[in-house]
Each structure stands twice: as structure tokens, then as C-alpha cells.
N, C-alpha and C positions, 0 to 999 in steps of 0.2 A: 389528670390524675384519676385513679380509680376511686369510685365512691365507696363509702363504708369500709375503707381499708384499715383505718385506725379506730380503736375503741373510743367510745364517747363518754364512758363513765369514770374519767379521771377525778380523783378526790384526794384531799390531804390524808396521809397515813403516817403514823408514828412508827419508826423503826428503832428497836432497842438492842444495843450490843450487850449480850449477856455476860461477856468476859470482863467488862469494866463498868457497865451500867449506863453508858452514854445513850441519850435519846435524841433523835433528830426527826424532823417532819419533812416529808417530801410528797409529791403527787404520785399516785399509783392506782392501778386497777385491781390489785390483789384482793382476794376475799379472805377475811379473817373472822375468827370467832371471839377474840379477846379485844378489849378496849382499854384505853388509858386516858386519864385526864391530865392535861397539861395547861397550866394557867387558866383554869376554868373551862376549857374546851375539851370535849371528849373526842378522841380519835381512834380509829381501828388500830390495833397493835400487831406488828410483825416482829418476832424475836429472831435475832441473828446471832450466830456463834462468834462471828468476827466481822469487823467493819474497818473502815479506813482509820478510825480512832484507836484501834488496837492491833492492826496488822503491822508486823515488823517492817515491811517495806515503807510504809508511810510514817511510822513513828521513829525509825532509825535505830530501834532497839532490837537486838537479836535474841528474842525470847520466844521459847516454844510454848504456845498456848494449847493445852490439852484439856478443854472443858468437858469433853465427852468421856474421858478416861479410856481412850482407845488403846493405849499401851497396856493398861491393866487388864482390859477385856481380852486382848490378844494373849497376854501371859497366862491368864486363867484358863483360857480355852485350850491352849497348846502346851500347858505345863507338863503334861504326861509325855508328850512326844519329845519335848526338850530333855526331860530327865532320862528317857530311854536312850537317847543319842549320846548323852554324857557317860553312860555306863560302859 
């Protein structure tokens, strides 16, 4: 095997699903600026828009999660074009 192929700085990191608030801890090398305290231990925090605890494939619920308001942003941006085409 090649030496120094994999990073050596794996550490526990907290991942938080912003759509439902679930938090889980896993090992990662990702750099973060925020931290969170879980059961008295402070972990680096990574915020996720969606994870396996809220994704429709894993939950079995067919629910559209639009946390960033993408549809509203699209409608605001292109509302003039849409109105002109309807006339």
C-alpha cells in the first residue's frame, strides 16, 4: 500500500440535521468553525440540510423538504418573466 494515502486526523464530529434537529456523532476530518456540547463533551459541528433521519427514501414518507426556500427564491427571481409570458 502507498504510505500517507489516508488522512491521519480523524476525530469525532457532530452532524446536525437542520430539518428535524437530529444530531449524530461520527468520525471525520472535516474542518468546522462551530462546536456543540453533547453529554458534557464538546464536538466540532457540521450542519446538514438533510440526512438519513429526514430523507424520504429512508423514512418512507414522501414529503418535500424545502429548507432553503428554493421555490420561493425561484418565483421571486423570475416572477417578471412568468407574468410577461402569461399576457
